[in-house]
mmCIF file of the N, C-alpha and C atoms, coordinates in Angstrom:
data_MODEL
# 
_entry.id   MODEL 
# 
loop_
_atom_site.group_PDB 
_atom_site.id 
_atom_site.type_symbol 
_atom_site.label_atom_id 
_atom_site.label_alt_id 
_atom_site.label_comp_id 
_atom_site.label_asym_id 
_atom_site.label_entity_id 
_atom_site.label_seq_id 
_atom_site.pdbx_PDB_ins_code 
_atom_site.Cartn_x 
_atom_site.Cartn_y 
_atom_site.Cartn_z 
_atom_site.occupancy 
_atom_site.B_iso_or_equiv 
_atom_site.pdbx_formal_charge 
_atom_site.auth_seq_id 
_atom_site.auth_comp_id 
_atom_site.auth_asym_id 
_atom_site.auth_atom_id 
_atom_site.pdbx_PDB_model_num 
ATOM 1   N N  . VAL A 1 1  ? 51.808 125.955 198.532 1.00 0.00 ? 1  VAL A N  1 
ATOM 2   C CA . VAL A 1 1  ? 51.851 127.155 199.321 1.00 0.00 ? 1  VAL A CA 1 
ATOM 3   C C  . VAL A 1 1  ? 51.893 126.742 200.789 1.00 0.00 ? 1  VAL A C  1 
ATOM 4   N N  . THR A 1 2  ? 52.542 127.536 201.603 1.00 0.00 ? 2  THR A N  1 
ATOM 5   C CA . THR A 1 2  ? 52.605 127.262 203.040 1.00 0.00 ? 2  THR A CA 1 
ATOM 6   C C  . THR A 1 2  ? 51.893 128.366 203.796 1.00 0.00 ? 2  THR A C  1 
ATOM 7   N N  . PHE A 1 3  ? 51.013 127.969 204.692 1.00 0.00 ? 3  PHE A N  1 
ATOM 8   C CA . PHE A 1 3  ? 50.268 128.896 205.534 1.00 0.00 ? 3  PHE A CA 1 
ATOM 9   C C  . PHE A 1 3  ? 50.860 128.879 206.938 1.00 0.00 ? 3  PHE A C  1 
ATOM 10  N N  . PHE A 1 4  ? 51.009 130.054 207.510 1.00 0.00 ? 4  PHE A N  1 
ATOM 11  C CA . PHE A 1 4  ? 51.489 130.183 208.889 1.00 0.00 ? 4  PHE A CA 1 
ATOM 12  C C  . PHE A 1 4  ? 50.393 130.864 209.707 1.00 0.00 ? 4  PHE A C  1 
ATOM 13  N N  . TRP A 1 5  ? 50.087 130.296 210.862 1.00 0.00 ? 5  TRP A N  1 
ATOM 14  C CA . TRP A 1 5  ? 49.140 130.943 211.767 1.00 0.00 ? 5  TRP A CA 1 
ATOM 15  C C  . TRP A 1 5  ? 49.916 131.534 212.920 1.00 0.00 ? 5  TRP A C  1 
ATOM 16  N N  . ALA A 1 6  ? 49.836 132.849 213.014 1.00 0.00 ? 6  ALA A N  1 
ATOM 17  C CA . ALA A 1 6  ? 50.506 133.564 214.092 1.00 0.00 ? 6  ALA A CA 1 
ATOM 18  C C  . ALA A 1 6  ? 49.452 134.111 215.046 1.00 0.00 ? 6  ALA A C  1 
ATOM 19  N N  . ALA A 1 7  ? 49.800 134.169 216.310 1.00 0.00 ? 7  ALA A N  1 
ATOM 20  C CA . ALA A 1 7  ? 48.857 134.613 217.334 1.00 0.00 ? 7  ALA A CA 1 
ATOM 21  C C  . ALA A 1 7  ? 49.382 135.849 218.049 1.00 0.00 ? 7  ALA A C  1 
ATOM 22  N N  . ASP A 1 8  ? 48.464 136.736 218.354 1.00 0.00 ? 8  ASP A N  1 
ATOM 23  C CA . ASP A 1 8  ? 48.733 137.905 219.186 1.00 0.00 ? 8  ASP A CA 1 
ATOM 24  C C  . ASP A 1 8  ? 48.265 137.534 220.592 1.00 0.00 ? 8  ASP A C  1 
ATOM 25  N N  . VAL A 1 9  ? 49.197 137.207 221.449 1.00 0.00 ? 9  VAL A N  1 
ATOM 26  C CA . VAL A 1 9  ? 48.880 136.674 222.771 1.00 0.00 ? 9  VAL A CA 1 
ATOM 27  C C  . VAL A 1 9  ? 48.014 137.632 223.585 1.00 0.00 ? 9  VAL A C  1 
ATOM 28  N N  . LYS A 1 10 ? 48.328 138.904 223.574 1.00 0.00 ? 10 LYS A N  1 
ATOM 29  C CA . LYS A 1 10 ? 47.557 139.865 224.371 1.00 0.00 ? 10 LYS A CA 1 
ATOM 30  C C  . LYS A 1 10 ? 46.097 139.933 223.959 1.00 0.00 ? 10 LYS A C  1 
ATOM 31  N N  . ARG A 1 11 ? 45.828 139.759 222.677 1.00 0.00 ? 11 ARG A N  1 
ATOM 32  C CA . ARG A 1 11 ? 44.434 139.829 222.207 1.00 0.00 ? 11 ARG A CA 1 
ATOM 33  C C  . ARG A 1 11 ? 43.601 138.671 222.729 1.00 0.00 ? 11 ARG A C  1 
ATOM 34  N N  . MET A 1 12 ? 44.238 137.560 223.069 1.00 0.00 ? 12 MET A N  1 
ATOM 35  C CA . MET A 1 12 ? 43.495 136.419 223.614 1.00 0.00 ? 12 MET A CA 1 
ATOM 36  C C  . MET A 1 12 ? 43.502 136.404 225.139 1.00 0.00 ? 12 MET A C  1 
ATOM 37  N N  . THR A 1 13 ? 44.580 136.848 225.750 1.00 0.00 ? 13 THR A N  1 
ATOM 38  C CA . THR A 1 13 ? 44.666 136.734 227.204 1.00 0.00 ? 13 THR A CA 1 
ATOM 39  C C  . THR A 1 13 ? 44.000 137.882 227.951 1.00 0.00 ? 13 THR A C  1 
ATOM 40  N N  . TRP A 1 14 ? 43.748 139.014 227.308 1.00 0.00 ? 14 TRP A N  1 
ATOM 41  C CA . TRP A 1 14 ? 43.103 140.114 228.027 1.00 0.00 ? 14 TRP A CA 1 
ATOM 42  C C  . TRP A 1 14 ? 41.706 139.710 228.466 1.00 0.00 ? 14 TRP A C  1 
ATOM 43  N N  . ARG A 1 15 ? 41.072 138.878 227.677 1.00 0.00 ? 15 ARG A N  1 
ATOM 44  C CA . ARG A 1 15 ? 39.704 138.459 228.014 1.00 0.00 ? 15 ARG A CA 1 
ATOM 45  C C  . ARG A 1 15 ? 39.654 137.104 228.710 1.00 0.00 ? 15 ARG A C  1 
ATOM 46  N N  . TYR A 1 16 ? 40.448 136.156 228.220 1.00 0.00 ? 16 TYR A N  1 
ATOM 47  C CA . TYR A 1 16 ? 40.368 134.783 228.713 1.00 0.00 ? 16 TYR A CA 1 
ATOM 48  C C  . TYR A 1 16 ? 41.477 134.431 229.700 1.00 0.00 ? 16 TYR A C  1 
ATOM 49  N N  . VAL A 1 17 ? 42.336 135.361 229.994 1.00 0.00 ? 17 VAL A N  1 
ATOM 50  C CA . VAL A 1 17 ? 43.457 135.199 230.933 1.00 0.00 ? 17 VAL A CA 1 
ATOM 51  C C  . VAL A 1 17 ? 44.262 133.956 230.545 1.00 0.00 ? 17 VAL A C  1 
ATOM 52  N N  . GLU A 1 18 ? 44.485 133.032 231.451 1.00 0.00 ? 18 GLU A N  1 
ATOM 53  C CA . GLU A 1 18 ? 45.339 131.871 231.183 1.00 0.00 ? 18 GLU A CA 1 
ATOM 54  C C  . GLU A 1 18 ? 44.750 130.935 230.127 1.00 0.00 ? 18 GLU A C  1 
ATOM 55  N N  . ARG A 1 19 ? 43.434 130.837 230.059 1.00 0.00 ? 19 ARG A N  1 
ATOM 56  C CA . ARG A 1 19 ? 42.810 129.964 229.064 1.00 0.00 ? 19 ARG A CA 1 
ATOM 57  C C  . ARG A 1 19 ? 43.047 130.480 227.646 1.00 0.00 ? 19 ARG A C  1 
ATOM 58  N N  . GLY A 1 20 ? 43.417 131.739 227.518 1.00 0.00 ? 20 GLY A N  1 
ATOM 59  C CA . GLY A 1 20 ? 43.689 132.313 226.209 1.00 0.00 ? 20 GLY A CA 1 
ATOM 60  C C  . GLY A 1 20 ? 44.744 131.544 225.446 1.00 0.00 ? 20 GLY A C  1 
ATOM 61  N N  . TYR A 1 21 ? 45.756 131.018 226.138 1.00 0.00 ? 21 TYR A N  1 
ATOM 62  C CA . TYR A 1 21 ? 46.803 130.246 225.464 1.00 0.00 ? 21 TYR A CA 1 
ATOM 63  C C  . TYR A 1 21 ? 46.218 128.981 224.833 1.00 0.00 ? 21 TYR A C  1 
ATOM 64  N N  . ARG A 1 22 ? 45.293 128.346 225.530 1.00 0.00 ? 22 ARG A N  1 
ATOM 65  C CA . ARG A 1 22 ? 44.635 127.158 224.985 1.00 0.00 ? 22 ARG A CA 1 
ATOM 66  C C  . ARG A 1 22 ? 43.818 127.546 223.751 1.00 0.00 ? 22 ARG A C  1 
ATOM 67  N N  . TYR A 1 23 ? 43.116 128.659 223.844 1.00 0.00 ? 23 TYR A N  1 
ATOM 68  C CA . TYR A 1 23 ? 42.258 129.080 222.736 1.00 0.00 ? 23 TYR A CA 1 
ATOM 69  C C  . TYR A 1 23 ? 43.059 129.459 221.492 1.00 0.00 ? 23 TYR A C  1 
ATOM 70  N N  . LEU A 1 24 ? 44.282 129.960 221.679 1.00 0.00 ? 24 LEU A N  1 
ATOM 71  C CA . LEU A 1 24 ? 45.133 130.254 220.522 1.00 0.00 ? 24 LEU A CA 1 
ATOM 72  C C  . LEU A 1 24 ? 45.300 129.012 219.659 1.00 0.00 ? 24 LEU A C  1 
ATOM 73  N N  . HIS A 1 25 ? 45.575 127.901 220.315 1.00 0.00 ? 25 HIS A N  1 
ATOM 74  C CA . HIS A 1 25 ? 45.818 126.660 219.587 1.00 0.00 ? 25 HIS A CA 1 
ATOM 75  C C  . HIS A 1 25 ? 44.523 126.039 219.056 1.00 0.00 ? 25 HIS A C  1 
ATOM 76  N N  . LEU A 1 26 ? 43.461 126.134 219.825 1.00 0.00 ? 26 LEU A N  1 
ATOM 77  C CA . LEU A 1 26 ? 42.184 125.627 219.342 1.00 0.00 ? 26 LEU A CA 1 
ATOM 78  C C  . LEU A 1 26 ? 41.736 126.387 218.095 1.00 0.00 ? 26 LEU A C  1 
ATOM 79  N N  . ASP A 1 27 ? 41.851 127.696 218.124 1.00 0.00 ? 27 ASP A N  1 
ATOM 80  C CA . ASP A 1 27 ? 41.456 128.503 216.965 1.00 0.00 ? 27 ASP A CA 1 
ATOM 81  C C  . ASP A 1 27 ? 42.293 128.169 215.740 1.00 0.00 ? 27 ASP A C  1 
ATOM 82  N N  . ALA A 1 28 ? 43.592 128.003 215.941 1.00 0.00 ? 28 ALA A N  1 
ATOM 83  C CA . ALA A 1 28 ? 44.454 127.646 214.814 1.00 0.00 ? 28 ALA A CA 1 
ATOM 84  C C  . ALA A 1 28 ? 44.050 126.297 214.235 1.00 0.00 ? 28 ALA A C  1 
ATOM 85  N N  . GLY A 1 29 ? 43.693 125.353 215.088 1.00 0.00 ? 29 GLY A N  1 
ATOM 86  C CA . GLY A 1 29 ? 43.242 124.042 214.623 1.00 0.00 ? 29 GLY A CA 1 
ATOM 87  C C  . GLY A 1 29 ? 41.952 124.124 213.825 1.00 0.00 ? 29 GLY A C  1 
ATOM 88  N N  . HIS A 1 30 ? 41.031 124.978 214.272 1.00 0.00 ? 30 HIS A N  1 
ATOM 89  C CA . HIS A 1 30 ? 39.775 125.139 213.539 1.00 0.00 ? 30 HIS A CA 1 
ATOM 90  C C  . HIS A 1 30 ? 40.013 125.755 212.167 1.00 0.00 ? 30 HIS A C  1 
ATOM 91  N N  . VAL A 1 31 ? 40.865 126.752 212.101 1.00 0.00 ? 31 VAL A N  1 
ATOM 92  C CA . VAL A 1 31 ? 41.162 127.389 210.815 1.00 0.00 ? 31 VAL A CA 1 
ATOM 93  C C  . VAL A 1 31 ? 41.859 126.397 209.885 1.00 0.00 ? 31 VAL A C  1 
ATOM 94  N N  . CYS A 1 32 ? 42.770 125.615 210.436 1.00 0.00 ? 32 CYS A N  1 
ATOM 95  C CA . CYS A 1 32 ? 43.485 124.633 209.614 1.00 0.00 ? 32 CYS A CA 1 
ATOM 96  C C  . CYS A 1 32 ? 42.533 123.556 209.090 1.00 0.00 ? 32 CYS A C  1 
ATOM 97  N N  . GLN A 1 33 ? 41.561 123.165 209.894 1.00 0.00 ? 33 GLN A N  1 
ATOM 98  C CA . GLN A 1 33 ? 40.571 122.187 209.419 1.00 0.00 ? 33 GLN A CA 1 
ATOM 99  C C  . GLN A 1 33 ? 39.820 122.736 208.217 1.00 0.00 ? 33 GLN A C  1 
ATOM 100 N N  . ASN A 1 34 ? 39.509 124.016 208.245 1.00 0.00 ? 34 ASN A N  1 
ATOM 101 C CA . ASN A 1 34 ? 38.846 124.635 207.092 1.00 0.00 ? 34 ASN A CA 1 
ATOM 102 C C  . ASN A 1 34 ? 39.755 124.639 205.869 1.00 0.00 ? 34 ASN A C  1 
ATOM 103 N N  . LEU A 1 35 ? 41.061 124.789 206.096 1.00 0.00 ? 35 LEU A N  1 
ATOM 104 C CA . LEU A 1 35 ? 42.006 124.706 204.978 1.00 0.00 ? 35 LEU A CA 1 
ATOM 105 C C  . LEU A 1 35 ? 41.978 123.301 204.380 1.00 0.00 ? 35 LEU A C  1 
ATOM 106 N N  . TYR A 1 36 ? 41.927 122.280 205.220 1.00 0.00 ? 36 TYR A N  1 
ATOM 107 C CA . TYR A 1 36 ? 41.822 120.905 204.728 1.00 0.00 ? 36 TYR A CA 1 
ATOM 108 C C  . TYR A 1 36 ? 40.562 120.729 203.882 1.00 0.00 ? 36 TYR A C  1 
ATOM 109 N N  . LEU A 1 37 ? 39.441 121.239 204.369 1.00 0.00 ? 37 LEU A N  1 
ATOM 110 C CA . LEU A 1 37 ? 38.182 121.102 203.637 1.00 0.00 ? 37 LEU A CA 1 
ATOM 111 C C  . LEU A 1 37 ? 38.220 121.843 202.305 1.00 0.00 ? 37 LEU A C  1 
ATOM 112 N N  . ALA A 1 38 ? 38.740 123.068 202.319 1.00 0.00 ? 38 ALA A N  1 
ATOM 113 C CA . ALA A 1 38 ? 38.844 123.846 201.080 1.00 0.00 ? 38 ALA A CA 1 
ATOM 114 C C  . ALA A 1 38 ? 39.819 123.186 200.114 1.00 0.00 ? 38 ALA A C  1 
ATOM 115 N N  . GLY A 1 39 ? 40.943 122.699 200.641 1.00 0.00 ? 39 GLY A N  1 
ATOM 116 C CA . GLY A 1 39 ? 41.922 122.025 199.797 1.00 0.00 ? 39 GLY A CA 1 
ATOM 117 C C  . GLY A 1 39 ? 41.342 120.800 199.121 1.00 0.00 ? 39 GLY A C  1 
ATOM 118 N N  . GLU A 1 40 ? 40.591 120.020 199.863 1.00 0.00 ? 40 GLU A N  1 
ATOM 119 C CA . GLU A 1 40 ? 39.961 118.829 199.287 1.00 0.00 ? 40 GLU A CA 1 
ATOM 120 C C  . GLU A 1 40 ? 38.977 119.212 198.191 1.00 0.00 ? 40 GLU A C  1 
ATOM 121 N N  . ALA A 1 41 ? 38.209 120.254 198.413 1.00 0.00 ? 41 ALA A N  1 
ATOM 122 C CA . ALA A 1 41 ? 37.242 120.713 197.408 1.00 0.00 ? 41 ALA A CA 1 
ATOM 123 C C  . ALA A 1 41 ? 37.943 121.173 196.131 1.00 0.00 ? 41 ALA A C  1 
ATOM 124 N N  . LEU A 1 42 ? 39.177 121.649 196.265 1.00 0.00 ? 42 LEU A N  1 
ATOM 125 C CA . LEU A 1 42 ? 39.944 122.117 195.104 1.00 0.00 ? 42 LEU A CA 1 
ATOM 126 C C  . LEU A 1 42 ? 40.827 121.025 194.505 1.00 0.00 ? 42 LEU A C  1 
ATOM 127 N N  . GLY A 1 43 ? 40.775 119.834 195.086 1.00 0.00 ? 43 GLY A N  1 
ATOM 128 C CA . GLY A 1 43 ? 41.607 118.739 194.591 1.00 0.00 ? 43 GLY A CA 1 
ATOM 129 C C  . GLY A 1 43 ? 43.052 118.832 195.040 1.00 0.00 ? 43 GLY A C  1 
ATOM 130 N N  . CYS A 1 44 ? 43.274 119.499 196.155 1.00 0.00 ? 44 CYS A N  1 
ATOM 131 C CA . CYS A 1 44 ? 44.629 119.676 196.681 1.00 0.00 ? 44 CYS A CA 1 
ATOM 132 C C  . CYS A 1 44 ? 44.839 118.818 197.919 1.00 0.00 ? 44 CYS A C  1 
ATOM 133 N N  . GLY A 1 45 ? 46.079 118.574 198.221 1.00 0.00 ? 45 GLY A N  1 
ATOM 134 C CA . GLY A 1 45 ? 46.446 117.886 199.451 1.00 0.00 ? 45 GLY A CA 1 
ATOM 135 C C  . GLY A 1 45 ? 46.930 118.901 200.471 1.00 0.00 ? 45 GLY A C  1 
ATOM 136 N N  . THR A 1 46 ? 46.673 118.614 201.737 1.00 0.00 ? 46 THR A N  1 
ATOM 137 C CA . THR A 1 46 ? 47.061 119.516 202.823 1.00 0.00 ? 46 THR A CA 1 
ATOM 138 C C  . THR A 1 46 ? 47.811 118.719 203.875 1.00 0.00 ? 46 THR A C  1 
ATOM 139 N N  . CYS A 1 47 ? 48.816 119.333 204.464 1.00 0.00 ? 47 CYS A N  1 
ATOM 140 C CA . CYS A 1 47 ? 49.571 118.688 205.535 1.00 0.00 ? 47 CYS A CA 1 
ATOM 141 C C  . CYS A 1 47 ? 49.846 119.714 206.627 1.00 0.00 ? 47 CYS A C  1 
ATOM 142 N N  . ALA A 1 48 ? 49.201 119.536 207.776 1.00 0.00 ? 48 ALA A N  1 
ATOM 143 C CA . ALA A 1 48 ? 49.431 120.416 208.917 1.00 0.00 ? 48 ALA A CA 1 
ATOM 144 C C  . ALA A 1 48 ? 50.755 120.040 209.582 1.00 0.00 ? 48 ALA A C  1 
ATOM 145 N N  . ILE A 1 49 ? 51.448 121.032 210.095 1.00 0.00 ? 49 ILE A N  1 
ATOM 146 C CA . ILE A 1 49 ? 52.762 120.817 210.701 1.00 0.00 ? 49 ILE A CA 1 
ATOM 147 C C  . ILE A 1 49 ? 52.789 121.528 212.050 1.00 0.00 ? 49 ILE A C  1 
ATOM 148 N N  . ALA A 1 50 ? 53.026 120.755 213.097 1.00 0.00 ? 50 ALA A N  1 
ATOM 149 C CA . ALA A 1 50 ? 53.123 121.337 214.437 1.00 0.00 ? 50 ALA A CA 1 
ATOM 150 C C  . ALA A 1 50 ? 54.539 121.217 214.994 1.00 0.00 ? 50 ALA A C  1 
ATOM 151 N N  . ALA A 1 51 ? 55.394 120.452 214.329 1.00 0.00 ? 51 ALA A N  1 
ATOM 152 C CA . ALA A 1 51 ? 56.768 120.268 214.784 1.00 0.00 ? 51 ALA A CA 1 
ATOM 153 C C  . ALA A 1 51 ? 57.690 121.138 213.928 1.00 0.00 ? 51 ALA A C  1 
ATOM 154 N N  . TYR A 1 52 ? 58.130 122.231 214.508 1.00 0.00 ? 52 TYR A N  1 
ATOM 155 C CA . TYR A 1 52 ? 59.024 123.154 213.810 1.00 0.00 ? 52 TYR A CA 1 
ATOM 156 C C  . TYR A 1 52 ? 59.869 123.873 214.856 1.00 0.00 ? 52 TYR A C  1 
ATOM 157 N N  . GLU A 1 53 ? 60.906 124.516 214.405 1.00 0.00 ? 53 GLU A N  1 
ATOM 158 C CA . GLU A 1 53 ? 61.784 125.267 215.305 1.00 0.00 ? 53 GLU A CA 1 
ATOM 159 C C  . GLU A 1 53 ? 61.139 126.620 215.596 1.00 0.00 ? 53 GLU A C  1 
ATOM 160 N N  . ASP A 1 54 ? 60.530 126.739 216.760 1.00 0.00 ? 54 ASP A N  1 
ATOM 161 C CA . ASP A 1 54 ? 59.780 127.948 217.114 1.00 0.00 ? 54 ASP A CA 1 
ATOM 162 C C  . ASP A 1 54 ? 60.593 129.230 216.941 1.00 0.00 ? 54 ASP A C  1 
ATOM 163 N N  . ALA A 1 55 ? 61.743 129.284 217.580 1.00 0.00 ? 55 ALA A N  1 
ATOM 164 C CA . ALA A 1 55 ? 62.542 130.516 217.568 1.00 0.00 ? 55 ALA A CA 1 
ATOM 165 C C  . ALA A 1 55 ? 62.973 130.883 216.149 1.00 0.00 ? 55 ALA A C  1 
ATOM 166 N N  . GLU A 1 56 ? 63.395 129.895 215.382 1.00 0.00 ? 56 GLU A N  1 
ATOM 167 C CA . GLU A 1 56 ? 63.855 130.166 214.014 1.00 0.00 ? 56 GLU A CA 1 
ATOM 168 C C  . GLU A 1 56 ? 62.718 130.666 213.129 1.00 0.00 ? 56 GLU A C  1 
ATOM 169 N N  . LEU A 1 57 ? 61.559 130.048 213.245 1.00 0.00 ? 57 LEU A N  1 
ATOM 170 C CA . LEU A 1 57 ? 60.430 130.450 212.411 1.00 0.00 ? 57 LEU A CA 1 
ATOM 171 C C  . LEU A 1 57 ? 59.903 131.821 212.812 1.00 0.00 ? 57 LEU A C  1 
ATOM 172 N N  . ASN A 1 58 ? 59.797 132.081 214.107 1.00 0.00 ? 58 ASN A N  1 
ATOM 173 C CA . ASN A 1 58 ? 59.368 133.405 214.565 1.00 0.00 ? 58 ASN A CA 1 
ATOM 174 C C  . ASN A 1 58 ? 60.337 134.479 214.081 1.00 0.00 ? 58 ASN A C  1 
ATOM 175 N N  . ASP A 1 59 ? 61.634 134.187 214.159 1.00 0.00 ? 59 ASP A N  1 
ATOM 176 C CA . ASP A 1 59 ? 62.645 135.141 213.697 1.00 0.00 ? 59 ASP A CA 1 
ATOM 177 C C  . ASP A 1 59 ? 62.525 135.384 212.194 1.00 0.00 ? 59 ASP A C  1 
ATOM 178 N N  . LEU A 1 60 ? 62.340 134.316 211.435 1.00 0.00 ? 60 LEU A N  1 
ATOM 179 C CA . LEU A 1 60 ? 62.193 134.430 209.982 1.00 0.00 ? 60 LEU A CA 1 
ATOM 180 C C  . LEU A 1 60 ? 61.010 135.319 209.601 1.00 0.00 ? 60 LEU A C  1 
ATOM 181 N N  . LEU A 1 61 ? 59.923 135.212 210.365 1.00 0.00 ? 61 LEU A N  1 
ATOM 182 C CA . LEU A 1 61 ? 58.723 135.991 210.081 1.00 0.00 ? 61 LEU A CA 1 
ATOM 183 C C  . LEU A 1 61 ? 58.695 137.341 210.789 1.00 0.00 ? 61 LEU A C  1 
ATOM 184 N N  . GLY A 1 62 ? 59.738 137.656 211.532 1.00 0.00 ? 62 GLY A N  1 
ATOM 185 C CA . GLY A 1 62 ? 59.817 138.948 212.217 1.00 0.00 ? 62 GLY A CA 1 
ATOM 186 C C  . GLY A 1 62 ? 58.910 139.050 213.435 1.00 0.00 ? 62 GLY A C  1 
ATOM 187 N N  . LEU A 1 63 ? 58.635 137.926 214.078 1.00 0.00 ? 63 LEU A N  1 
ATOM 188 C CA . LEU A 1 63 ? 57.804 137.915 215.272 1.00 0.00 ? 63 LEU A CA 1 
ATOM 189 C C  . LEU A 1 63 ? 58.684 137.791 216.512 1.00 0.00 ? 63 LEU A C  1 
ATOM 190 N N  . ASP A 1 64 ? 58.242 138.375 217.617 1.00 0.00 ? 64 ASP A N  1 
ATOM 191 C CA . ASP A 1 64 ? 59.088 138.365 218.818 1.00 0.00 ? 64 ASP A CA 1 
ATOM 192 C C  . ASP A 1 64 ? 59.065 137.034 219.572 1.00 0.00 ? 64 ASP A C  1 
ATOM 193 N N  . GLY A 1 65 ? 58.119 136.165 219.305 1.00 0.00 ? 65 GLY A N  1 
ATOM 194 C CA . GLY A 1 65 ? 58.067 134.860 219.948 1.00 0.00 ? 65 GLY A CA 1 
ATOM 195 C C  . GLY A 1 65 ? 57.428 134.866 221.322 1.00 0.00 ? 65 GLY A C  1 
ATOM 196 N N  . GLU A 1 66 ? 57.043 136.032 221.809 1.00 0.00 ? 66 GLU A N  1 
ATOM 197 C CA . GLU A 1 66 ? 56.388 136.130 223.115 1.00 0.00 ? 66 GLU A CA 1 
ATOM 198 C C  . GLU A 1 66 ? 55.007 136.763 222.998 1.00 0.00 ? 66 GLU A C  1 
ATOM 199 N N  . GLU A 1 67 ? 54.942 137.939 222.404 1.00 0.00 ? 67 GLU A N  1 
ATOM 200 C CA . GLU A 1 67 ? 53.653 138.607 222.212 1.00 0.00 ? 67 GLU A CA 1 
ATOM 201 C C  . GLU A 1 67 ? 53.010 138.217 220.884 1.00 0.00 ? 67 GLU A C  1 
ATOM 202 N N  . MET A 1 68 ? 53.842 137.963 219.888 1.00 0.00 ? 68 MET A N  1 
ATOM 203 C CA . MET A 1 68 ? 53.395 137.472 218.574 1.00 0.00 ? 68 MET A CA 1 
ATOM 204 C C  . MET A 1 68 ? 54.223 136.229 218.266 1.00 0.00 ? 68 MET A C  1 
ATOM 205 N N  . LEU A 1 69 ? 53.536 135.132 217.953 1.00 0.00 ? 69 LEU A N  1 
ATOM 206 C CA . LEU A 1 69 ? 54.252 133.886 217.714 1.00 0.00 ? 69 LEU A CA 1 
ATOM 207 C C  . LEU A 1 69 ? 53.474 132.978 216.778 1.00 0.00 ? 69 LEU A C  1 
ATOM 208 N N  . VAL A 1 70 ? 54.208 132.125 216.079 1.00 0.00 ? 70 VAL A N  1 
ATOM 209 C CA . VAL A 1 70 ? 53.596 131.131 215.203 1.00 0.00 ? 70 VAL A CA 1 
ATOM 210 C C  . VAL A 1 70 ? 53.077 129.997 216.082 1.00 0.00 ? 70 VAL A C  1 
ATOM 211 N N  . VAL A 1 71 ? 51.820 129.586 215.844 1.00 0.00 ? 71 VAL A N  1 
ATOM 212 C CA . VAL A 1 71 ? 51.252 128.483 216.614 1.00 0.00 ? 71 VAL A CA 1 
ATOM 213 C C  . VAL A 1 71 ? 50.999 127.243 215.755 1.00 0.00 ? 71 VAL A C  1 
ATOM 214 N N  . TYR A 1 72 ? 51.012 127.396 214.432 1.00 0.00 ? 72 TYR A N  1 
ATOM 215 C CA . TYR A 1 72 ? 50.698 126.265 213.558 1.00 0.00 ? 72 TYR A CA 1 
ATOM 216 C C  . TYR A 1 72 ? 51.066 126.637 212.135 1.00 0.00 ? 72 TYR A C  1 
ATOM 217 N N  . LEU A 1 73 ? 51.290 125.649 211.296 1.00 0.00 ? 73 LEU A N  1 
ATOM 218 C CA . LEU A 1 73 ? 51.485 125.905 209.879 1.00 0.00 ? 73 LEU A CA 1 
ATOM 219 C C  . LEU A 1 73 ? 51.009 124.709 209.082 1.00 0.00 ? 73 LEU A C  1 
ATOM 220 N N  . ALA A 1 74 ? 50.765 124.927 207.811 1.00 0.00 ? 74 ALA A N  1 
ATOM 221 C CA . ALA A 1 74 ? 50.300 123.853 206.935 1.00 0.00 ? 74 ALA A CA 1 
ATOM 222 C C  . ALA A 1 74 ? 50.732 124.137 205.500 1.00 0.00 ? 74 ALA A C  1 
ATOM 223 N N  . ALA A 1 75 ? 51.027 123.067 204.794 1.00 0.00 ? 75 ALA A N  1 
ATOM 224 C CA . ALA A 1 75 ? 51.357 123.150 203.377 1.00 0.00 ? 75 ALA A CA 1 
ATOM 225 C C  . ALA A 1 75 ? 50.155 122.662 202.567 1.00 0.00 ? 75 ALA A C  1 
ATOM 226 N N  . LEU A 1 76 ? 49.927 123.297 201.440 1.00 0.00 ? 76 LEU A N  1 
ATOM 227 C CA . LEU A 1 76 ? 48.823 122.944 200.547 1.00 0.00 ? 76 LEU A CA 1 
ATOM 228 C C  . LEU A 1 76 ? 49.393 122.846 199.145 1.00 0.00 ? 76 LEU A C  1 
ATOM 229 N N  . GLY A 1 77 ? 49.070 121.771 198.439 1.00 0.00 ? 77 GLY A N  1 
ATOM 230 C CA . GLY A 1 77 ? 49.576 121.621 197.078 1.00 0.00 ? 77 GLY A CA 1 
ATOM 231 C C  . GLY A 1 77 ? 48.713 120.696 196.252 1.00 0.00 ? 77 GLY A C  1 
ATOM 232 N N  . LYS A 1 78 ? 49.015 120.645 194.963 1.00 0.00 ? 78 LYS A N  1 
ATOM 233 C CA . LYS A 1 78 ? 48.269 119.795 194.039 1.00 0.00 ? 78 LYS A CA 1 
ATOM 234 C C  . LYS A 1 78 ? 48.553 118.331 194.308 1.00 0.00 ? 78 LYS A C  1 
ATOM 235 N N  . LYS A 1 79 ? 47.495 117.523 194.154 1.00 0.00 ? 79 LYS A N  1 
ATOM 236 C CA . LYS A 1 79 ? 47.674 116.068 194.243 1.00 0.00 ? 79 LYS A CA 1 
ATOM 237 C C  . LYS A 1 79 ? 48.118 115.548 192.884 1.00 0.00 ? 79 LYS A C  1 
ATOM 238 N N  . LYS A 1 80 ? 48.764 114.409 192.868 1.00 0.00 ? 80 LYS A N  1 
ATOM 239 C CA . LYS A 1 80 ? 49.159 113.795 191.599 1.00 0.00 ? 80 LYS A CA 1 
ATOM 240 C C  . LYS A 1 80 ? 47.955 113.342 190.839 1.00 0.00 ? 80 LYS A C  1 
# 
């Protein structure tokens, strides 16, 4: 299964202003770490992915890429 983390920029920047952009990525990293921990407990492998085509992925998911955008993704699957 593939997980996508999308962020609502306004929800983070209204309170934290410019630092909100940093927090978007920090939060996604924390959530992904929990996916790694849960995956390991279930005997699954996890692979976080930060290198992807932003515009193509946002378009595929119906996000505008400015106010709503993908910040991280990860694949989870069974180990051999």
